[in-house]
DOLOKE-385358 format. One record per residue (C-alpha): residue number from 0; residue in one letter; x, y, z. Coordinates in Angstrom, 2 decimals. Layout:
<atoms>
<resi = NUM | resn = a | u = X | v = Y | w = Z>
...
</atoms>
This chain:
<atoms>
<resi = 0 | resn = m | u = 134.99 | v = 59.24 | w = 138.18>
<resi = 1 | resn = r | u = 134.33 | v = 62.25 | w = 135.95>
<resi = 2 | resn = m | u = 132.48 | v = 64.01 | w = 138.78>
<resi = 3 | resn = v | u = 135.41 | v = 63.34 | w = 141.15>
<resi = 4 | resn = l | u = 137.90 | v = 64.71 | w = 138.65>
<resi = 5 | resn = n | u = 135.75 | v = 67.78 | w = 138.03>
<resi = 6 | resn = m | u = 135.47 | v = 68.38 | w = 141.76>
<resi = 7 | resn = k | u = 139.25 | v = 68.09 | w = 142.09>
<resi = 8 | resn = n | u = 139.69 | v = 70.54 | w = 139.24>
<resi = 9 | resn = l | u = 137.23 | v = 72.91 | w = 140.87>
<resi = 10 | resn = i | u = 139.16 | v = 72.76 | w = 144.15>
<resi = 11 | resn = v | u = 142.44 | v = 73.44 | w = 142.33>
<resi = 12 | resn = v | u = 140.95 | v = 76.43 | w = 140.49>
<resi = 13 | resn = a | u = 139.35 | v = 77.81 | w = 143.67>
<resi = 14 | resn = s | u = 142.63 | v = 77.43 | w = 145.57>
<resi = 15 | resn = a | u = 144.56 | v = 79.21 | w = 142.83>
<resi = 16 | resn = l | u = 142.00 | v = 82.01 | w = 142.76>
<resi = 17 | resn = f | u = 142.18 | v = 82.38 | w = 146.56>
<resi = 18 | resn = l | u = 145.98 | v = 82.50 | w = 146.49>
<resi = 19 | resn = s | u = 146.03 | v = 85.09 | w = 143.71>
<resi = 20 | resn = t | u = 143.44 | v = 87.23 | w = 145.52>
<resi = 21 | resn = s | u = 145.35 | v = 86.91 | w = 148.79>
<resi = 22 | resn = a | u = 148.53 | v = 87.96 | w = 147.01>
<resi = 23 | resn = a | u = 146.76 | v = 91.00 | w = 145.58>
<resi = 24 | resn = w | u = 145.51 | v = 91.95 | w = 149.06>
<resi = 25 | resn = a | u = 148.98 | v = 91.44 | w = 150.48>
<resi = 26 | resn = a | u = 150.43 | v = 93.66 | w = 147.77>
<resi = 27 | resn = e | u = 147.94 | v = 96.45 | w = 148.47>
<resi = 28 | resn = p | u = 149.37 | v = 99.06 | w = 150.89>
<resi = 29 | resn = l | u = 147.95 | v = 98.70 | w = 154.40>
<resi = 30 | resn = q | u = 147.22 | v = 102.43 | w = 154.49>
<resi = 31 | resn = l | u = 144.97 | v = 102.03 | w = 151.44>
<resi = 32 | resn = s | u = 143.07 | v = 98.93 | w = 152.57>
<resi = 33 | resn = k | u = 142.64 | v = 99.99 | w = 156.21>
<resi = 34 | resn = g | u = 141.79 | v = 103.55 | w = 155.24>
<resi = 35 | resn = r | u = 139.11 | v = 102.36 | w = 152.84>
<resi = 36 | resn = e | u = 137.78 | v = 100.03 | w = 155.54>
<resi = 37 | resn = a | u = 137.57 | v = 102.92 | w = 158.03>
<resi = 38 | resn = l | u = 135.72 | v = 105.12 | w = 155.54>
<resi = 39 | resn = h | u = 133.11 | v = 102.47 | w = 154.83>
<resi = 40 | resn = a | u = 132.68 | v = 101.99 | w = 158.58>
<resi = 41 | resn = m | u = 131.60 | v = 105.66 | w = 158.73>
<resi = 42 | resn = t | u = 128.48 | v = 104.97 | w = 156.66>
<resi = 43 | resn = g | u = 125.01 | v = 104.36 | w = 158.05>
<resi = 44 | resn = c | u = 122.29 | v = 106.11 | w = 160.04>
<resi = 45 | resn = y | u = 123.34 | v = 108.38 | w = 162.89>
<resi = 46 | resn = l | u = 122.15 | v = 110.76 | w = 165.56>
<resi = 47 | resn = v | u = 124.55 | v = 113.68 | w = 165.14>
<resi = 48 | resn = d | u = 125.81 | v = 115.90 | w = 167.93>
<resi = 49 | resn = y | u = 127.42 | v = 119.11 | w = 166.62>
<resi = 50 | resn = s | u = 128.67 | v = 121.24 | w = 169.51>
<resi = 51 | resn = y | u = 131.28 | v = 124.03 | w = 169.60>
<resi = 52 | resn = s | u = 132.40 | v = 126.61 | w = 172.13>
<resi = 53 | resn = e | u = 135.12 | v = 129.25 | w = 172.47>
<resi = 54 | resn = i | u = 137.63 | v = 128.58 | w = 175.22>
<resi = 55 | resn = e | u = 140.32 | v = 131.24 | w = 174.76>
<resi = 56 | resn = s | u = 140.63 | v = 134.83 | w = 173.54>
<resi = 57 | resn = l | u = 143.64 | v = 135.36 | w = 171.27>
<resi = 58 | resn = k | u = 143.18 | v = 139.07 | w = 170.55>
<resi = 59 | resn = a | u = 143.58 | v = 141.83 | w = 173.13>
<resi = 60 | resn = g | u = 140.23 | v = 143.26 | w = 174.16>
<resi = 61 | resn = y | u = 138.16 | v = 140.42 | w = 172.70>
<resi = 62 | resn = p | u = 135.83 | v = 138.78 | w = 175.25>
<resi = 63 | resn = i | u = 135.12 | v = 135.17 | w = 174.32>
<resi = 64 | resn = d | u = 131.64 | v = 134.38 | w = 173.08>
<resi = 65 | resn = k | u = 130.12 | v = 132.32 | w = 175.89>
<resi = 66 | resn = r | u = 127.37 | v = 130.89 | w = 173.71>
<resi = 67 | resn = v | u = 127.64 | v = 127.20 | w = 172.91>
<resi = 68 | resn = y | u = 126.71 | v = 126.07 | w = 169.44>
<resi = 69 | resn = d | u = 124.52 | v = 123.02 | w = 170.07>
<resi = 70 | resn = v | u = 122.59 | v = 121.74 | w = 167.08>
<resi = 71 | resn = n | u = 120.38 | v = 119.52 | w = 169.24>
<resi = 72 | resn = r | u = 119.32 | v = 122.16 | w = 171.74>
<resi = 73 | resn = d | u = 115.66 | v = 122.08 | w = 170.69>
<resi = 74 | resn = k | u = 115.53 | v = 119.25 | w = 168.15>
<resi = 75 | resn = s | u = 117.30 | v = 116.06 | w = 167.08>
<resi = 76 | resn = v | u = 119.52 | v = 116.10 | w = 164.02>
<resi = 77 | resn = k | u = 120.15 | v = 112.86 | w = 162.17>
<resi = 78 | resn = e | u = 122.21 | v = 111.97 | w = 159.12>
<resi = 79 | resn = w | u = 122.38 | v = 109.11 | w = 156.72>
<resi = 80 | resn = i | u = 125.88 | v = 108.76 | w = 155.28>
<resi = 81 | resn = y | u = 126.47 | v = 106.64 | w = 152.21>
<resi = 82 | resn = a | u = 129.67 | v = 105.82 | w = 150.33>
<resi = 83 | resn = t | u = 130.48 | v = 105.76 | w = 146.64>
<resi = 84 | resn = d | u = 133.66 | v = 104.04 | w = 145.50>
<resi = 85 | resn = v | u = 134.68 | v = 106.42 | w = 142.75>
<resi = 86 | resn = s | u = 137.81 | v = 104.34 | w = 142.12>
<resi = 87 | resn = a | u = 140.02 | v = 101.86 | w = 143.98>
<resi = 88 | resn = n | u = 141.81 | v = 104.84 | w = 145.58>
<resi = 89 | resn = r | u = 138.89 | v = 107.21 | w = 146.06>
<resi = 90 | resn = v | u = 135.83 | v = 107.04 | w = 148.33>
<resi = 91 | resn = r | u = 133.18 | v = 109.72 | w = 148.53>
<resi = 92 | resn = l | u = 130.96 | v = 110.03 | w = 151.62>
<resi = 93 | resn = q | u = 127.70 | v = 111.93 | w = 151.23>
<resi = 94 | resn = h | u = 125.82 | v = 113.21 | w = 154.28>
<resi = 95 | resn = i | u = 122.02 | v = 113.50 | w = 154.09>
<resi = 96 | resn = l | u = 120.70 | v = 115.55 | w = 157.00>
<resi = 97 | resn = f | u = 117.24 | v = 115.93 | w = 158.49>
<resi = 98 | resn = a | u = 115.79 | v = 116.99 | w = 161.83>
<resi = 99 | resn = t | u = 113.01 | v = 115.79 | w = 164.09>
<resi = 100 | resn = e | u = 111.15 | v = 117.33 | w = 166.98>
<resi = 101 | resn = l | u = 112.19 | v = 116.02 | w = 170.39>
<resi = 102 | resn = d | u = 109.27 | v = 113.59 | w = 170.24>
<resi = 103 | resn = g | u = 110.65 | v = 112.11 | w = 167.01>
<resi = 104 | resn = t | u = 108.27 | v = 113.83 | w = 164.56>
<resi = 105 | resn = l | u = 109.96 | v = 114.81 | w = 161.30>
<resi = 106 | resn = i | u = 110.41 | v = 118.56 | w = 160.82>
<resi = 107 | resn = e | u = 109.01 | v = 118.91 | w = 157.31>
<resi = 108 | resn = g | u = 111.42 | v = 120.48 | w = 154.85>
<resi = 109 | resn = s | u = 114.49 | v = 119.84 | w = 157.00>
<resi = 110 | resn = e | u = 115.81 | v = 117.17 | w = 154.63>
<resi = 111 | resn = l | u = 119.06 | v = 118.38 | w = 153.06>
<resi = 112 | resn = k | u = 121.93 | v = 117.11 | w = 150.96>
<resi = 113 | resn = h | u = 124.53 | v = 118.18 | w = 153.50>
<resi = 114 | resn = t | u = 128.31 | v = 118.17 | w = 153.32>
<resi = 115 | resn = g | u = 130.34 | v = 115.76 | w = 151.23>
<resi = 116 | resn = e | u = 133.70 | v = 114.18 | w = 152.03>
<resi = 117 | resn = d | u = 135.87 | v = 113.23 | w = 149.08>
<resi = 118 | resn = w | u = 138.71 | v = 110.97 | w = 150.25>
<resi = 119 | resn = e | u = 141.56 | v = 110.00 | w = 147.91>
<resi = 120 | resn = y | u = 144.59 | v = 107.87 | w = 148.55>
<resi = 121 | resn = d | u = 147.91 | v = 108.94 | w = 146.99>
<resi = 122 | resn = a | u = 146.44 | v = 112.00 | w = 145.26>
<resi = 123 | resn = n | u = 148.67 | v = 114.01 | w = 142.93>
<resi = 124 | resn = f | u = 147.41 | v = 117.38 | w = 144.17>
<resi = 125 | resn = l | u = 144.98 | v = 119.09 | w = 146.50>
<resi = 126 | resn = y | u = 143.30 | v = 122.50 | w = 146.69>
<resi = 127 | resn = d | u = 144.73 | v = 124.50 | w = 149.58>
<resi = 128 | resn = f | u = 142.61 | v = 127.41 | w = 150.84>
<resi = 129 | resn = s | u = 145.07 | v = 130.33 | w = 150.94>
<resi = 130 | resn = k | u = 142.91 | v = 133.43 | w = 151.38>
<resi = 131 | resn = t | u = 139.30 | v = 134.57 | w = 151.13>
<resi = 132 | resn = r | u = 137.52 | v = 132.77 | w = 148.26>
<resi = 133 | resn = t | u = 140.83 | v = 131.42 | w = 146.89>
<resi = 134 | resn = w | u = 142.21 | v = 127.87 | w = 146.71>
<resi = 135 | resn = d | u = 145.72 | v = 127.28 | w = 145.36>
<resi = 136 | resn = v | u = 146.84 | v = 124.01 | w = 143.83>
<resi = 137 | resn = k | u = 149.31 | v = 122.18 | w = 146.04>
<resi = 138 | resn = k | u = 151.24 | v = 119.48 | w = 144.20>
<resi = 139 | resn = l | u = 151.77 | v = 116.28 | w = 146.16>
<resi = 140 | resn = n | u = 154.37 | v = 113.57 | w = 145.71>
<resi = 141 | resn = p | u = 152.74 | v = 110.15 | w = 145.87>
<resi = 142 | resn = k | u = 155.07 | v = 107.16 | w = 145.71>
<resi = 143 | resn = a | u = 153.61 | v = 104.12 | w = 144.02>
<resi = 144 | resn = g | u = 153.88 | v = 100.95 | w = 146.07>
<resi = 145 | resn = v | u = 154.72 | v = 102.77 | w = 149.28>
<resi = 146 | resn = d | u = 152.21 | v = 103.40 | w = 152.07>
<resi = 147 | resn = g | u = 150.92 | v = 106.86 | w = 151.23>
<resi = 148 | resn = k | u = 148.47 | v = 109.38 | w = 152.63>
<resi = 149 | resn = w | u = 144.78 | v = 110.20 | w = 152.24>
<resi = 150 | resn = t | u = 143.48 | v = 113.61 | w = 151.22>
<resi = 151 | resn = r | u = 140.12 | v = 114.62 | w = 152.61>
<resi = 152 | resn = r | u = 138.25 | v = 117.27 | w = 150.64>
<resi = 153 | resn = v | u = 135.24 | v = 118.64 | w = 152.48>
<resi = 154 | resn = t | u = 132.68 | v = 120.07 | w = 150.08>
<resi = 155 | resn = n | u = 129.70 | v = 122.34 | w = 150.54>
<resi = 156 | resn = l | u = 126.06 | v = 122.08 | w = 149.45>
<resi = 157 | resn = d | u = 126.86 | v = 122.38 | w = 145.74>
<resi = 158 | resn = d | u = 129.95 | v = 120.12 | w = 146.03>
<resi = 159 | resn = g | u = 132.30 | v = 123.10 | w = 145.70>
<resi = 160 | resn = l | u = 135.50 | v = 123.51 | w = 147.69>
<resi = 161 | resn = r | u = 135.61 | v = 124.23 | w = 151.41>
<resi = 162 | resn = y | u = 138.86 | v = 122.81 | w = 152.72>
<resi = 163 | resn = q | u = 141.25 | v = 119.97 | w = 152.07>
<resi = 164 | resn = c | u = 144.42 | v = 118.49 | w = 153.54>
<resi = 165 | resn = e | u = 146.53 | v = 115.34 | w = 153.51>
<resi = 166 | resn = a | u = 147.48 | v = 112.88 | w = 156.26>
<resi = 167 | resn = a | u = 147.89 | v = 109.17 | w = 156.90>
<resi = 168 | resn = w | u = 145.57 | v = 107.11 | w = 159.06>
<resi = 169 | resn = d | u = 147.17 | v = 106.24 | w = 162.39>
<resi = 170 | resn = l | u = 146.71 | v = 102.47 | w = 162.56>
<resi = 171 | resn = t | u = 148.77 | v = 101.93 | w = 165.72>
<resi = 172 | resn = k | u = 145.94 | v = 102.74 | w = 168.14>
<resi = 173 | resn = a | u = 142.89 | v = 100.74 | w = 169.21>
<resi = 174 | resn = f | u = 140.78 | v = 102.49 | w = 166.54>
<resi = 175 | resn = p | u = 141.87 | v = 104.18 | w = 163.29>
<resi = 176 | resn = e | u = 142.56 | v = 107.90 | w = 163.61>
<resi = 177 | resn = w | u = 143.17 | v = 110.57 | w = 160.97>
<resi = 178 | resn = t | u = 144.43 | v = 114.03 | w = 162.01>
<resi = 179 | resn = c | u = 145.04 | v = 117.00 | w = 159.74>
<resi = 180 | resn = s | u = 145.28 | v = 120.80 | w = 159.86>
<resi = 181 | resn = s | u = 144.13 | v = 123.26 | w = 157.20>
<resi = 182 | resn = y | u = 143.00 | v = 126.83 | w = 156.59>
<resi = 183 | resn = s | u = 139.35 | v = 127.32 | w = 155.63>
<resi = 184 | resn = p | u = 136.53 | v = 129.83 | w = 155.15>
<resi = 185 | resn = i | u = 134.36 | v = 130.70 | w = 158.16>
<resi = 186 | resn = p | u = 131.92 | v = 127.83 | w = 158.83>
<resi = 187 | resn = g | u = 128.30 | v = 128.26 | w = 157.78>
<resi = 188 | resn = r | u = 127.17 | v = 127.45 | w = 161.32>
<resi = 189 | resn = e | u = 128.91 | v = 130.64 | w = 162.47>
<resi = 190 | resn = t | u = 127.42 | v = 133.01 | w = 159.90>
<resi = 191 | resn = r | u = 124.03 | v = 131.33 | w = 159.54>
<resi = 192 | resn = d | u = 123.25 | v = 130.25 | w = 163.12>
<resi = 193 | resn = m | u = 125.48 | v = 132.40 | w = 165.31>
<resi = 194 | resn = g | u = 125.37 | v = 135.64 | w = 163.30>
<resi = 195 | resn = r | u = 129.14 | v = 136.10 | w = 163.33>
<resi = 196 | resn = t | u = 130.65 | v = 138.76 | w = 161.06>
<resi = 197 | resn = d | u = 133.74 | v = 139.69 | w = 163.10>
<resi = 198 | resn = y | u = 136.05 | v = 137.11 | w = 161.52>
<resi = 199 | resn = q | u = 136.36 | v = 135.58 | w = 158.07>
<resi = 200 | resn = t | u = 138.48 | v = 132.43 | w = 158.14>
<resi = 201 | resn = m | u = 139.56 | v = 129.56 | w = 160.37>
<resi = 202 | resn = d | u = 142.66 | v = 127.49 | w = 161.06>
<resi = 203 | resn = r | u = 141.29 | v = 124.00 | w = 161.61>
<resi = 204 | resn = t | u = 142.74 | v = 120.90 | w = 163.20>
<resi = 205 | resn = t | u = 140.51 | v = 117.88 | w = 162.69>
<resi = 206 | resn = r | u = 140.85 | v = 114.43 | w = 164.24>
<resi = 207 | resn = v | u = 138.59 | v = 111.65 | w = 162.96>
<resi = 208 | resn = i | u = 138.31 | v = 108.51 | w = 165.13>
<resi = 209 | resn = v | u = 136.38 | v = 105.51 | w = 163.78>
<resi = 210 | resn = y | u = 134.98 | v = 103.24 | w = 166.49>
<resi = 211 | resn = k | u = 133.16 | v = 99.97 | w = 165.87>
<resi = 212 | resn = n | u = 129.64 | v = 101.43 | w = 165.77>
<resi = 213 | resn = n | u = 130.14 | v = 105.18 | w = 166.04>
<resi = 214 | resn = w | u = 132.64 | v = 107.76 | w = 164.90>
<resi = 215 | resn = l | u = 133.88 | v = 111.08 | w = 166.16>
<resi = 216 | resn = e | u = 135.29 | v = 114.20 | w = 164.54>
<resi = 217 | resn = r | u = 137.06 | v = 116.43 | w = 167.06>
<resi = 218 | resn = q | u = 138.02 | v = 119.95 | w = 166.08>
<resi = 219 | resn = d | u = 140.46 | v = 122.42 | w = 167.64>
<resi = 220 | resn = n | u = 140.14 | v = 125.64 | w = 165.65>
<resi = 221 | resn = i | u = 141.45 | v = 129.20 | w = 165.57>
<resi = 222 | resn = k | u = 138.95 | v = 131.82 | w = 164.44>
<resi = 223 | resn = t | u = 140.94 | v = 134.24 | w = 162.30>
<resi = 224 | resn = i | u = 140.47 | v = 137.80 | w = 161.09>
<resi = 225 | resn = e | u = 141.75 | v = 138.17 | w = 157.54>
<resi = 226 | resn = d | u = 142.55 | v = 141.67 | w = 156.27>
<resi = 227 | resn = p | u = 140.57 | v = 142.21 | w = 153.02>
<resi = 228 | resn = t | u = 143.44 | v = 144.12 | w = 151.38>
<resi = 229 | resn = t | u = 146.67 | v = 142.54 | w = 152.60>
<resi = 230 | resn = f | u = 145.16 | v = 139.18 | w = 153.62>
<resi = 231 | resn = a | u = 147.21 | v = 139.35 | w = 156.82>
<resi = 232 | resn = r | u = 145.83 | v = 137.03 | w = 159.50>
<resi = 233 | resn = t | u = 145.05 | v = 137.93 | w = 163.10>
<resi = 234 | resn = p | u = 143.98 | v = 135.15 | w = 165.50>
<resi = 235 | resn = l | u = 140.76 | v = 136.07 | w = 167.30>
<resi = 236 | resn = a | u = 139.77 | v = 133.11 | w = 169.47>
<resi = 237 | resn = r | u = 140.24 | v = 129.40 | w = 169.94>
<resi = 238 | resn = e | u = 137.27 | v = 127.07 | w = 169.83>
<resi = 239 | resn = v | u = 136.95 | v = 123.36 | w = 170.45>
<resi = 240 | resn = g | u = 134.12 | v = 121.14 | w = 169.37>
<resi = 241 | resn = k | u = 132.97 | v = 117.84 | w = 168.03>
<resi = 242 | resn = n | u = 130.78 | v = 116.13 | w = 165.50>
<resi = 243 | resn = w | u = 129.74 | v = 112.92 | w = 167.28>
<resi = 244 | resn = y | u = 127.99 | v = 110.32 | w = 165.11>
<resi = 245 | resn = v | u = 126.02 | v = 107.81 | w = 167.23>
<resi = 246 | resn = r | u = 124.73 | v = 104.88 | w = 165.20>
<resi = 247 | resn = l | u = 120.98 | v = 104.30 | w = 164.96>
<resi = 248 | resn = p | u = 118.93 | v = 101.55 | w = 163.30>
<resi = 249 | resn = d | u = 118.53 | v = 102.24 | w = 159.58>
<resi = 250 | resn = s | u = 114.78 | v = 102.61 | w = 160.12>
<resi = 251 | resn = e | u = 115.47 | v = 105.89 | w = 161.95>
<resi = 252 | resn = c | u = 116.72 | v = 107.41 | w = 158.69>
<resi = 253 | resn = q | u = 113.70 | v = 106.67 | w = 156.50>
<resi = 254 | resn = p | u = 113.17 | v = 110.41 | w = 155.74>
<resi = 255 | resn = a | u = 116.71 | v = 110.55 | w = 154.33>
<resi = 256 | resn = f | u = 116.17 | v = 107.40 | w = 152.25>
<resi = 257 | resn = d | u = 112.98 | v = 108.91 | w = 150.85>
<resi = 258 | resn = f | u = 114.74 | v = 112.20 | w = 150.09>
<resi = 259 | resn = v | u = 117.45 | v = 110.55 | w = 147.98>
<resi = 260 | resn = t | u = 115.27 | v = 109.79 | w = 144.99>
<resi = 261 | resn = p | u = 116.88 | v = 108.17 | w = 141.93>
<resi = 262 | resn = g | u = 116.53 | v = 111.46 | w = 140.04>
<resi = 263 | resn = r | u = 118.21 | v = 113.53 | w = 142.75>
<resi = 264 | resn = k | u = 121.03 | v = 111.01 | w = 143.16>
<resi = 265 | resn = a | u = 121.64 | v = 110.93 | w = 139.41>
<resi = 266 | resn = f | u = 121.85 | v = 114.72 | w = 139.33>
<resi = 267 | resn = w | u = 124.24 | v = 114.84 | w = 142.29>
<resi = 268 | resn = e | u = 126.51 | v = 112.32 | w = 140.57>
<resi = 269 | resn = l | u = 126.48 | v = 114.50 | w = 137.46>
<resi = 270 | resn = v | u = 127.48 | v = 117.55 | w = 139.54>
<resi = 271 | resn = i | u = 130.43 | v = 115.62 | w = 140.98>
<resi = 272 | resn = e | u = 131.48 | v = 114.69 | w = 137.44>
<resi = 273 | resn = a | u = 131.29 | v = 118.36 | w = 136.49>
<resi = 274 | resn = w | u = 133.51 | v = 119.40 | w = 139.40>
<resi = 275 | resn = d | u = 135.97 | v = 116.64 | w = 138.44>
<resi = 276 | resn = q | u = 136.22 | v = 118.29 | w = 135.01>
<resi = 277 | resn = v | u = 136.98 | v = 121.65 | w = 136.63>
<resi = 278 | resn = l | u = 139.21 | v = 120.73 | w = 139.58>
<resi = 279 | resn = v | u = 142.02 | v = 119.10 | w = 137.63>
<resi = 280 | resn = g | u = 144.91 | v = 120.77 | w = 139.47>
<resi = 281 | resn = d | u = 145.89 | v = 123.10 | w = 136.65>
<resi = 282 | resn = r | u = 145.32 | v = 126.50 | w = 138.26>
<resi = 283 | resn = t | u = 144.05 | v = 128.45 | w = 141.26>
<resi = 284 | resn = f | u = 140.32 | v = 128.37 | w = 141.93>
<resi = 285 | resn = t | u = 138.93 | v = 131.77 | w = 142.99>
<resi = 286 | resn = e | u = 135.24 | v = 132.24 | w = 143.68>
<resi = 287 | resn = l | u = 133.35 | v = 135.30 | w = 142.49>
<resi = 288 | resn = l | u = 131.48 | v = 137.03 | w = 145.29>
<resi = 289 | resn = p | u = 127.74 | v = 137.14 | w = 144.44>
<resi = 290 | resn = t | u = 126.19 | v = 140.58 | w = 144.02>
<resi = 291 | resn = g | u = 123.02 | v = 141.65 | w = 145.80>
<resi = 292 | resn = r | u = 121.01 | v = 140.56 | w = 142.73>
<resi = 293 | resn = t | u = 122.71 | v = 137.18 | w = 142.42>
<resi = 294 | resn = p | u = 121.78 | v = 134.16 | w = 144.54>
<resi = 295 | resn = p | u = 124.55 | v = 132.18 | w = 146.28>
<resi = 296 | resn = r | u = 126.06 | v = 129.51 | w = 144.04>
<resi = 297 | resn = f | u = 124.44 | v = 126.64 | w = 145.93>
<resi = 298 | resn = l | u = 120.99 | v = 128.14 | w = 145.28>
<resi = 299 | resn = a | u = 121.80 | v = 128.58 | w = 141.59>
<resi = 300 | resn = m | u = 122.82 | v = 124.92 | w = 141.49>
<resi = 301 | resn = m | u = 119.61 | v = 123.89 | w = 143.28>
<resi = 302 | resn = l | u = 117.57 | v = 125.63 | w = 140.57>
<resi = 303 | resn = v | u = 119.32 | v = 123.47 | w = 137.96>
<resi = 304 | resn = e | u = 118.65 | v = 120.40 | w = 140.11>
<resi = 305 | resn = i | u = 114.94 | v = 121.19 | w = 140.29>
<resi = 306 | resn = k | u = 114.86 | v = 121.47 | w = 136.50>
<resi = 307 | resn = y | u = 116.51 | v = 118.09 | w = 135.86>
<resi = 308 | resn = e | u = 115.81 | v = 115.85 | w = 138.87>
<resi = 309 | resn = n | u = 112.70 | v = 114.34 | w = 137.26>
<resi = 310 | resn = l | u = 114.18 | v = 113.99 | w = 133.78>
<resi = 311 | resn = n | u = 116.05 | v = 110.99 | w = 132.40>
<resi = 312 | resn = l | u = 119.72 | v = 111.86 | w = 132.81>
<resi = 313 | resn = q | u = 120.64 | v = 108.65 | w = 131.02>
<resi = 314 | resn = d | u = 119.37 | v = 110.24 | w = 127.83>
<resi = 315 | resn = p | u = 122.52 | v = 111.63 | w = 126.14>
<resi = 316 | resn = a | u = 120.86 | v = 114.85 | w = 124.99>
<resi = 317 | resn = i | u = 119.32 | v = 115.62 | w = 128.40>
<resi = 318 | resn = r | u = 122.56 | v = 114.72 | w = 130.18>
<resi = 319 | resn = k | u = 124.58 | v = 116.97 | w = 127.87>
<resi = 320 | resn = a | u = 122.22 | v = 119.89 | w = 128.50>
<resi = 321 | resn = a | u = 122.28 | v = 119.38 | w = 132.26>
<resi = 322 | resn = m | u = 126.07 | v = 119.13 | w = 132.32>
<resi = 323 | resn = a | u = 126.34 | v = 122.37 | w = 130.34>
<resi = 324 | resn = e | u = 124.12 | v = 124.20 | w = 132.83>
<resi = 325 | resn = v | u = 126.02 | v = 122.84 | w = 135.84>
<resi = 326 | resn = l | u = 129.35 | v = 123.85 | w = 134.32>
<resi = 327 | resn = k | u = 127.94 | v = 127.29 | w = 133.58>
<resi = 328 | resn = v | u = 126.96 | v = 127.78 | w = 137.21>
<resi = 329 | resn = i | u = 130.49 | v = 126.86 | w = 138.30>
<resi = 330 | resn = s | u = 131.98 | v = 129.18 | w = 135.67>
<resi = 331 | resn = d | u = 129.63 | v = 132.08 | w = 136.48>
<resi = 332 | resn = y | u = 130.81 | v = 132.08 | w = 140.10>
<resi = 333 | resn = r | u = 134.52 | v = 131.77 | w = 139.32>
<resi = 334 | resn = i | u = 137.05 | v = 134.48 | w = 138.58>
</atoms>
């Protein structure tokens, strides 16, 4: 009899717990729950197709560049993307990139902590790129309890700012879509791989579509000349392109798994904490242009990483020292 009563009590408790959890889910805005679900669906191992091409000249006398940026022209680029739930309203996606020869052999040294995506629901502010090396704080107006929007902050190799904007996920279509437009610095692929120096900034329109096993980022961008004195903008050319993430078995991303050692991951998490201390929405963030004798900021940050990646960052003294050095790098490259 006692066992029967206990079982009945257990059923009552379980039912109450289920009802309370269901009520909590029901109370959570659909935009938050479905957006978070879409972001976690973007994680995993992928073959990545980055391809971009100019399709229209927007400045008199400018002939479009007929080259096509194709990252997989002579190799295969893969990424492992993992998520960190920073809070109930914030999800960070970290891309780990590596490349293989066309026969599948790893290209040694290609492993790279690539771009980061910091997504936040109902954020109070974002950093809006306004002119070369400058991001202004844009105050937002979240409304508690009402379906809000997601900000997407794309970060560079040292987790510093690149571009950010705010939009809601479109949940009315077969697959979730998120579309947003923002101003940004010239992409690294253009300066590093294509040797472009004839424009400085870009007006981006990005559309993210999350399918069941793959996801797609379409871009429709305006390459823009920015006057270094007046900061006036002159459209140069329109480009279209895509980042197409085709899911692979996890075993295909073993080089990325091996690259993300516990020490590296702990240091990267510390760097994100440092940026969170700096990017609090209180004032404009303006980068200091490195001199010829100064390495780019991401290289300066990598030197700090090399120093601490094999040390115990759980030790308070070591963690404090590492945080101080990371914050100094950020400060040294900020006006």
